[in-house]
C-alpha positions as CSV (number, residue, x, y, z in Angstrom):
1,X,-163.2,72.7,18.8
2,X,-166.3,74.3,17.1
3,X,-165.4,72.5,13.9
4,X,-165.3,69.1,15.7
5,X,-168.6,69.8,17.4
6,X,-170.2,70.8,14.1
7,X,-168.9,67.6,12.4
8,X,-170.3,65.5,15.3
9,X,-173.6,67.3,15.1
10,X,-173.9,66.8,11.3
11,X,-173.0,63.1,11.7
12,X,-175.6,62.5,14.4
13,X,-178.2,64.3,12.3
14,X,-177.3,62.1,9.3
15,X,-177.7,59.0,11.4
16,X,-181.1,60.0,12.6
17,X,-182.2,61.0,9.1
18,X,-181.1,57.7,7.7
19,X,-183.1,56.0,10.5
20,X,-186.1,58.1,9.7
21,X,-185.8,57.2,6.1
22,X,-186.5,53.6,7.0
23,X,-188.8,54.3,9.8
24,X,-191.3,51.7,8.5
25,X,-188.8,48.9,9.1
26,X,-187.8,47.4,12.4
27,X,-184.2,46.6,11.7
28,X,-183.0,45.7,15.3
29,X,-184.1,45.2,18.8
30,X,-186.0,48.4,19.8
31,X,-185.5,51.9,18.6
32,X,-182.2,52.8,17.0
33,X,-179.6,53.0,19.7
34,X,-181.8,53.7,22.7
35,X,-183.4,50.1,22.6
36,X,-186.8,51.5,23.5
37,X,-189.5,49.2,22.1
38,X,-191.8,51.9,20.9
39,X,-193.0,52.2,17.3
40,X,-194.4,55.1,15.3
41,X,-196.5,52.7,13.2
42,X,-200.2,53.6,13.0
43,X,-203.4,51.7,11.9
44,X,-202.4,48.6,13.8
45,X,-204.6,45.7,14.8
46,X,-206.4,45.8,18.2
47,X,-207.6,42.2,17.8
48,X,-207.1,39.1,15.6
49,X,-208.1,35.5,15.5
50,X,-206.1,32.8,13.6
51,X,-209.1,30.5,13.7
52,X,-211.3,32.8,11.5
53,X,-208.4,34.6,9.7
54,X,-209.5,38.0,11.3
55,X,-206.7,40.5,10.6
56,X,-204.2,37.7,9.6
57,X,-202.0,38.7,6.7
58,X,-200.0,35.3,6.7
59,X,-198.8,32.6,9.1
60,X,-195.5,30.7,8.8
61,X,-194.7,27.5,10.8
62,X,-191.4,27.7,12.7
63,X,-189.6,25.0,14.7
64,X,-190.7,23.7,18.1
65,X,-188.9,26.4,20.2
66,X,-188.7,30.1,19.2
67,X,-187.1,32.5,21.7
68,X,-185.9,35.0,19.1
69,X,-187.7,38.4,18.4
70,X,-188.3,39.1,14.7
71,X,-186.8,42.0,12.9
72,X,-188.0,43.5,9.5
73,X,-185.7,45.1,7.0
74,X,-185.3,45.6,3.3
75,X,-188.4,43.6,2.5
76,X,-187.3,40.8,4.7
77,X,-188.3,39.2,8.1
78,X,-185.6,37.5,10.2
79,X,-186.4,35.3,13.0
80,X,-184.4,32.5,14.9
81,X,-185.8,29.2,15.7
82,X,-184.7,25.4,15.7
83,X,-184.8,22.7,13.0
84,X,-187.8,20.6,14.3
85,X,-189.6,21.5,11.1
86,X,-186.7,21.1,8.6
87,X,-186.8,23.2,5.4
88,X,-183.8,21.4,3.9
89,X,-183.5,17.5,4.0
90,X,-179.6,17.9,4.3
91,X,-180.1,19.3,7.9
92,X,-181.2,16.5,10.2
93,X,-181.6,16.5,13.9
94,X,-181.0,19.3,16.4
95,X,-179.9,22.5,14.6
96,X,-180.3,26.1,15.2
97,X,-181.8,28.2,12.4
98,X,-182.0,31.8,11.3
99,X,-184.8,32.3,8.8
100,X,-184.9,35.0,6.2
101,X,-188.5,35.3,5.0
102,X,-190.2,37.4,2.3
103,X,-192.0,40.3,4.0
104,X,-194.9,40.0,1.5
105,X,-196.0,36.5,2.1
106,X,-193.5,34.9,4.5
107,X,-191.9,32.3,2.0
108,X,-188.4,31.3,2.8
109,X,-185.6,33.3,1.0
110,X,-182.6,31.7,2.8
111,X,-181.6,30.2,6.1
112,X,-178.5,30.0,8.3
113,X,-178.3,26.5,9.8
114,X,-175.8,25.8,12.6
115,X,-175.0,22.6,14.5
116,X,-175.0,22.6,18.2
117,X,-171.9,23.8,20.0
118,X,-170.7,20.7,21.7
119,X,-171.5,17.6,23.8
120,X,-172.0,19.6,26.9
121,X,-175.7,20.5,26.8
122,X,-175.0,23.6,29.1
123,X,-173.0,25.2,26.4
124,X,-175.8,25.2,23.9
125,X,-179.2,24.0,25.3
126,X,-181.0,21.3,23.3
127,X,-183.6,22.6,20.8
128,X,-183.2,26.2,22.1
129,X,-182.5,27.3,18.4
130,X,-181.2,30.7,17.6
131,X,-182.2,33.0,20.4
132,X,-180.7,36.4,19.2
133,X,-182.5,39.1,17.1
134,X,-180.3,40.2,14.2
135,X,-179.3,43.9,13.5
136,X,-179.6,45.0,9.8
137,X,-177.8,47.8,8.3
138,X,-177.9,48.3,4.5
139,X,-177.1,44.9,2.8
140,X,-175.4,43.5,6.0
141,X,-177.1,41.4,8.7
142,X,-175.1,41.2,12.0
143,X,-176.0,38.3,14.3
144,X,-175.0,36.1,17.2
145,X,-175.4,32.5,16.4
146,X,-176.2,29.7,18.9
147,X,-172.5,28.8,18.9
148,X,-171.8,32.4,20.3
149,X,-170.3,33.5,17.0
150,X,-170.6,37.1,15.9
151,X,-171.3,36.9,12.1
152,X,-171.8,39.3,9.3
153,X,-174.2,38.0,6.7
154,X,-175.1,39.1,3.2
155,X,-178.8,40.2,3.2
156,X,-179.1,38.4,-0.2
157,X,-177.8,35.1,1.1
158,X,-176.0,32.9,-1.5
159,X,-178.4,34.2,-4.3
160,X,-175.8,36.7,-5.3
161,X,-172.9,34.4,-4.9
162,X,-170.5,33.6,-2.1
163,X,-168.9,36.8,-1.1
164,X,-165.7,36.6,1.1
165,X,-163.5,36.7,2.9
166,X,-165.3,33.8,4.7
167,X,-166.0,31.0,2.2
168,X,-166.3,28.0,4.5
169,X,-170.1,27.9,4.8
170,X,-170.2,24.3,3.6
171,X,-168.3,23.0,6.6
172,X,-170.0,25.6,9.0
173,X,-173.4,23.8,8.4
174,X,-172.1,20.4,9.4
175,X,-172.4,18.7,12.8
176,X,-168.9,17.2,12.8
177,X,-166.9,20.2,11.6
178,X,-163.7,21.0,13.2
179,X,-165.0,23.7,15.4
180,X,-167.3,21.4,17.5
181,X,-166.0,22.5,20.9
182,X,-165.2,20.8,24.2
183,X,-163.7,22.0,27.4
184,X,-160.0,21.6,28.2
185,X,-159.2,23.5,31.4
186,X,-160.7,27.0,31.2
187,X,-160.9,27.2,27.5
188,X,-163.0,25.8,24.6
189,X,-160.9,23.9,22.0
190,X,-161.7,21.9,18.8
191,X,-163.0,18.4,19.6
192,X,-160.7,16.7,17.2
193,X,-158.3,18.4,14.8
194,X,-158.8,15.5,12.4
195,X,-162.6,15.5,12.5
196,X,-163.1,17.5,9.2
197,X,-165.1,15.0,7.2
198,X,-168.3,16.8,6.9
199,X,-168.9,19.5,4.3
200,X,-172.0,20.4,2.3
201,X,-172.4,21.9,-1.1
202,X,-173.6,25.5,-0.9
203,X,-177.0,26.2,-2.4
204,X,-178.9,29.6,-3.2
205,X,-181.0,28.8,-0.1
206,X,-178.1,29.0,2.2
207,X,-176.8,32.0,4.2
208,X,-173.7,33.8,3.0
209,X,-171.3,34.6,5.9
210,X,-169.0,37.6,5.2
211,X,-166.9,37.3,8.3
212,X,-167.1,35.3,11.5
213,X,-165.7,36.0,15.0
214,X,-165.8,33.0,17.4
215,X,-166.3,34.8,20.7
216,X,-165.4,31.9,23.1
217,X,-162.2,31.0,21.2
218,X,-161.1,34.5,20.1
219,X,-162.1,36.6,23.1
220,X,-161.6,34.0,25.9
221,X,-165.1,33.5,27.3
222,X,-167.4,30.7,28.3
223,X,-171.1,30.4,27.1
224,X,-174.0,28.9,29.1
225,X,-177.4,27.5,28.1
226,X,-177.8,29.8,25.1
227,X,-176.2,32.7,23.4
228,X,-178.3,35.9,23.2
229,X,-177.3,39.3,22.0
230,X,-178.4,42.1,19.7
231,X,-175.4,43.8,18.2
232,X,-175.3,47.6,18.7
233,X,-173.9,49.6,15.8
234,X,-172.1,52.8,16.3
235,X,-170.3,54.1,13.3
236,X,-167.6,51.7,12.3
237,X,-168.0,49.5,15.4
238,X,-170.2,46.8,16.8
239,X,-170.8,46.4,20.5
240,X,-171.2,42.9,21.5
241,X,-172.4,41.1,24.6
242,X,-170.0,38.0,25.0
243,X,-172.5,35.9,27.1
244,X,-169.7,35.0,29.5
245,X,-171.1,32.8,32.1
246,X,-171.0,29.9,34.6
247,X,-170.0,26.4,33.5
248,X,-172.2,23.1,33.8
249,X,-171.7,23.0,37.6
250,X,-173.3,26.5,37.9
251,X,-170.5,27.1,40.6
252,X,-167.6,28.0,38.5
253,X,-166.7,30.9,36.2
254,X,-164.4,29.1,33.6
255,X,-163.2,32.4,32.2
256,X,-163.2,34.9,35.0
257,X,-160.8,37.3,33.2
258,X,-162.9,37.1,30.0
259,X,-164.6,40.3,28.8
260,X,-168.4,40.8,29.1
261,X,-168.6,43.5,26.4
262,X,-166.4,43.6,23.2
263,X,-166.2,45.9,20.2
264,X,-165.6,44.5,16.7
265,X,-164.7,46.3,13.5
266,X,-167.9,46.3,11.5
267,X,-166.2,45.7,8.1
268,X,-163.8,42.9,9.1
269,X,-164.9,41.5,12.5
270,X,-161.6,42.2,14.1
271,X,-161.6,42.6,17.9
272,X,-160.7,46.2,18.6
273,X,-161.8,46.9,22.3
274,X,-163.1,45.3,25.4
275,X,-164.1,46.0,29.0
276,X,-161.7,45.5,31.9
277,X,-164.2,45.9,34.7
278,X,-163.5,42.5,36.2
279,X,-167.2,41.3,36.0
280,X,-166.4,37.7,35.6
281,X,-166.1,36.5,39.2
282,X,-169.4,38.1,40.1
283,X,-171.5,36.7,37.3
284,X,-174.3,34.8,39.0
285,X,-175.6,32.9,35.9
286,X,-174.8,34.4,32.5
287,X,-174.4,37.8,30.6
288,X,-177.5,38.1,28.4
289,X,-178.2,41.8,28.4
290,X,-177.6,43.8,25.1
291,X,-175.8,47.1,25.0
292,X,-177.6,50.4,24.3
293,X,-176.6,53.9,23.3
294,X,-177.7,57.4,24.4
295,X,-176.8,61.0,23.9
296,X,-176.4,62.5,27.3
297,X,-176.3,66.3,27.2
298,X,-174.7,66.0,23.7
299,X,-172.3,63.2,24.7
300,X,-172.7,59.7,23.4
301,X,-172.4,56.9,25.9
302,X,-172.6,53.2,25.6
303,X,-174.8,51.5,28.3
304,X,-174.2,47.9,29.3
305,X,-175.7,45.7,32.0
306,X,-173.4,43.1,33.4
307,X,-174.2,39.6,34.8
308,X,-173.2,41.0,38.2
309,X,-176.3,43.3,38.4
310,X,-174.3,46.4,37.8
311,X,-175.0,49.0,34.9
312,X,-171.9,50.5,33.2
313,X,-171.6,53.5,31.0
314,X,-168.7,53.6,28.6
315,X,-167.2,56.2,26.3
316,X,-167.6,55.0,22.7
317,X,-164.5,54.0,20.7
318,X,-163.5,57.0,18.6
319,X,-161.0,55.4,16.1
320,X,-159.9,52.1,15.0
321,X,-156.7,51.0,16.8
322,X,-153.7,49.6,15.0
323,X,-153.7,46.0,13.8
324,X,-153.2,43.6,16.7
325,X,-154.1,46.2,19.4
326,X,-157.2,45.9,21.6
327,X,-158.2,49.1,23.4
328,X,-159.7,49.1,26.9
329,X,-163.1,50.7,27.1
330,X,-163.2,53.8,29.2
331,X,-165.8,53.6,31.9
332,X,-167.7,56.9,32.6
333,X,-169.9,55.6,35.4
334,X,-171.1,52.5,37.2
335,X,-174.4,51.9,39.1
336,X,-174.9,48.8,41.3
337,X,-178.6,48.0,41.1
338,X,-178.4,45.8,44.2
339,X,-175.8,47.3,46.4
340,X,-176.8,45.2,49.4
341,X,-176.6,41.9,47.5
342,X,-173.8,39.4,47.9
343,X,-170.7,40.3,45.8
344,X,-168.2,37.5,46.7
345,X,-168.4,33.7,46.3
346,X,-171.7,34.2,44.6
347,X,-172.2,30.6,43.8
348,X,-173.0,29.7,47.4
349,X,-176.4,31.4,47.0
350,X,-177.6,29.1,44.3
351,X,-181.3,28.1,44.8
352,X,-181.6,30.6,47.6
353,X,-184.9,32.4,47.0
354,X,-184.5,34.8,50.0
355,X,-180.9,36.1,49.6
356,X,-178.7,36.1,46.5
357,X,-176.9,38.5,44.1
358,X,-178.9,40.1,41.4
359,X,-178.5,40.0,37.6
360,X,-179.9,41.7,34.6
361,X,-181.3,39.8,31.6
362,X,-183.2,42.6,30.0
363,X,-181.8,45.4,27.9
364,X,-181.4,49.0,29.4
365,X,-183.5,51.6,27.8
366,X,-182.4,55.2,27.4
367,X,-184.8,58.1,27.4
368,X,-184.4,61.8,28.2
369,X,-181.1,61.4,30.0
370,X,-182.4,58.5,32.1
371,X,-181.9,54.8,32.0
372,X,-184.6,52.4,32.8
373,X,-183.5,48.9,33.8
374,X,-185.3,45.8,35.3
375,X,-183.1,43.9,37.7
376,X,-183.4,41.2,40.4
377,X,-182.8,37.7,41.5
378,X,-182.1,35.1,38.8
379,X,-185.2,33.3,37.5
380,X,-183.7,29.8,38.0
381,X,-181.3,30.2,41.0
382,X,-181.9,33.5,42.9
383,X,-184.1,35.4,45.1
384,X,-187.6,36.4,44.0
385,X,-187.1,40.1,44.6
386,X,-187.1,42.4,41.5
387,X,-187.2,46.1,40.7
388,X,-187.6,48.5,37.9
389,X,-184.9,51.2,38.4
390,X,-184.6,54.6,36.9
391,X,-181.0,55.9,36.8
392,X,-179.6,59.4,36.2
393,X,-177.4,59.0,33.2
394,X,-175.7,62.4,33.5
395,X,-173.4,61.6,36.3
396,X,-169.8,60.3,36.5
397,X,-167.9,57.9,38.7
398,X,-169.5,55.3,41.0
399,X,-173.0,56.7,41.1
400,X,-174.6,53.9,43.2
401,X,-175.3,56.3,46.0
402,X,-176.3,59.3,43.9
403,X,-177.6,58.0,40.5
404,X,-180.9,56.4,41.5
405,X,-183.9,58.6,40.7
406,X,-186.5,56.0,41.6
407,X,-187.0,52.3,42.2
408,X,-190.3,50.4,41.8
409,X,-190.8,46.9,43.3
410,X,-192.1,44.4,40.8
411,X,-193.7,41.1,41.9
412,X,-191.3,38.2,40.9
413,X,-188.2,37.9,38.7
414,X,-187.9,39.7,35.4
415,X,-186.2,39.4,32.1
416,X,-188.5,41.9,30.2
417,X,-187.2,45.1,28.8
418,X,-189.3,48.2,29.6
419,X,-190.9,50.5,27.0
420,X,-191.0,54.2,27.7
421,X,-193.7,56.4,26.0
422,X,-195.4,59.7,26.8
423,X,-194.4,59.7,30.3
424,X,-195.2,56.2,31.2
425,X,-193.1,53.0,31.5
426,X,-194.7,49.7,30.5
427,X,-193.1,46.5,32.0
428,X,-193.9,42.9,32.8
429,X,-192.5,40.1,34.9
430,X,-192.6,36.5,35.8
431,X,-195.2,37.2,38.5
432,X,-197.7,37.4,35.7
433,X,-198.1,41.1,35.9
434,X,-198.2,43.9,33.2
435,X,-197.3,47.3,34.7
436,X,-198.0,50.9,33.7
437,X,-195.7,53.1,35.8
438,X,-195.2,56.9,35.9
439,X,-191.8,57.5,34.2
440,X,-191.1,60.6,36.3
441,X,-191.9,59.3,39.7
442,X,-192.0,55.5,39.6
443,X,-195.6,55.3,40.9
444,X,-197.6,52.4,39.5
445,X,-200.6,53.6,37.6
446,X,-202.1,50.2,37.0
447,X,-201.3,46.5,36.7
448,X,-203.0,43.7,34.7
449,X,-202.9,40.0,35.8
450,X,-201.7,38.3,32.6
451,X,-202.5,34.8,34.0
452,X,-199.1,33.5,32.9
453,X,-195.5,34.4,33.6
454,X,-194.0,36.7,31.0
455,X,-190.4,36.6,29.4
456,X,-191.3,38.8,26.5
457,X,-191.1,42.6,26.5
458,X,-193.8,45.1,25.9
459,X,-194.3,46.8,22.5
460,X,-196.0,50.2,22.5
461,X,-197.4,51.3,19.2
462,X,-200.4,53.1,17.8
463,X,-201.8,53.8,21.3
464,X,-201.6,50.2,22.2
465,X,-199.5,47.8,24.3
466,X,-198.8,44.4,22.9
467,X,-197.3,41.5,24.9
468,X,-197.6,37.7,25.1
469,X,-197.1,35.2,28.0
470,X,-195.5,31.8,28.4
471,X,-199.0,30.3,28.9
472,X,-199.8,31.3,25.2
473,X,-202.0,34.3,25.9
474,X,-201.6,37.4,23.8
475,X,-202.7,40.7,25.3
476,X,-203.5,44.0,23.6
477,X,-204.2,46.9,26.0
478,X,-204.7,50.6,25.5
479,X,-201.7,52.7,26.2
480,X,-202.2,55.4,28.9
481,X,-202.9,56.0,32.5
482,X,-206.3,54.3,32.6
483,X,-206.3,50.5,32.1
484,X,-208.3,49.1,29.2
485,X,-208.0,45.6,27.8
486,X,-208.7,45.8,24.0
487,X,-208.4,42.0,23.4
488,X,-206.8,38.9,24.7
489,X,-206.4,35.6,22.8
490,X,-205.0,32.1,23.6
491,X,-202.5,31.2,20.7
492,X,-201.1,27.8,19.7
493,X,-198.2,27.8,22.2
494,X,-196.1,29.9,24.5
495,X,-195.1,33.5,23.5
496,X,-191.6,34.3,24.8
497,X,-190.7,36.5,21.7
498,X,-191.5,40.3,21.8
499,X,-193.9,41.6,19.3
500,X,-192.8,44.1,16.8
501,X,-194.4,46.6,14.4
502,X,-193.2,47.4,10.8
503,X,-194.7,48.8,7.7
504,X,-198.3,48.5,9.2
505,X,-198.0,45.0,10.4
506,X,-197.6,43.5,13.8
507,X,-195.4,40.4,14.0
508,X,-196.1,37.9,16.9
509,X,-194.0,34.8,17.3
510,X,-195.2,31.8,19.3
511,X,-192.9,28.9,19.9
512,X,-194.1,27.3,16.7
513,X,-195.6,29.9,14.4
514,X,-195.0,33.5,13.2
515,X,-198.0,35.6,12.7
516,X,-198.1,38.7,10.5
517,X,-201.2,40.7,11.6
518,X,-202.6,43.5,9.5
519,X,-206.0,45.3,9.5
520,X,-208.3,44.0,6.7
């Protein structure tokens, strides 16, 4: 027992030391494991101006819609967008694109280009592009495409050759490839088994797919609007949100028995575990929250927010199961964030702004044995009511009645992930508010009217809070209990992407441009 504890402690120390060795990079959504969007970077900008070039390192044009948050790793910047500004004449029309840019000057190194998922626009919304942020570890990039595929990419792209076992990138880039999907009953199937005419020659500017796992077809789920997920790495395993959702009627769950959370083998992409929580029938819109990890009193737990407004804590997978076996994830606790909300026949509450189920679009943040979650009515279909909840992560079982430490009312709808730093929680909502809240008590310290609704999340770094709005305003405020606006600026288009800090640079993505900001 002592030996096993020592080995676990050594492994955890190694993980954190490896993370510290690359502390300047931002290789995934939020801090490693916990998902807290707090950076240790210093010397960051407190103002900038694209018109004059003040504190602008470089600017790169993107597509026309950019919902993805950038990540920075190994001298590269990754960001998802669409193909409305084509970088390769072979790719025409509506495509989704993951760009790999050089960190020094923003020039293109390679790109992953994917056609749309199918003829039903609700499977893959037009021009939405790639919405997911990648997760980078070593020379591997783990990512969820617009087609809801979990892929492992070579960080070098095709520049060092086409590594296997996947070698079908030429067909993967074409619009009429066999895997263009349509609905048949409750499953997605190939549109036409004979429709295999399109294939492209692979160039050094293309992505190199190492393996691919098609979540709807291989895990039995149904996507909606757009795939969004940030893959969580724990040892040999990837924890993946499946984006299981309603269909184009918004009243039917096509795959009610499909998993909401799956686990893949990191090296092969093989499905090795899934949840059996029966979340499907209670999904009010979709499942867009990303999993997080925390060490609770020395015990690792995987945290996941379902499309049913419930937070789940699972025991991590300990060993790879035999070939062909899919393990059930063991639940440690569940917490219903809206216990009085409707639980049955949830579709009858569509467009009801007074009464509806809740869902969770943000990512849970773990800090000091607590979990911070924003939850409430759906932006498009549900009630306006929304909260920031603080949950005791140390308990077991159904902790709905016992696990709530505090709840803070926000103004209106929320898909922003909170950031926790030095006893304060920073959050934002679609009610145009930026909040500073006491992390211990849930008491609001201050609010700032942002003048536009907010889908992005707060970044806390270098004593500052960075956040943009869908109106196109970008705010920089002083972190702390006293409100102080350092600067605000109207940018070229809406900001729905979360700002990040890496290696002394702040990256801000609007719908059409990526700004690298650095003090001059």
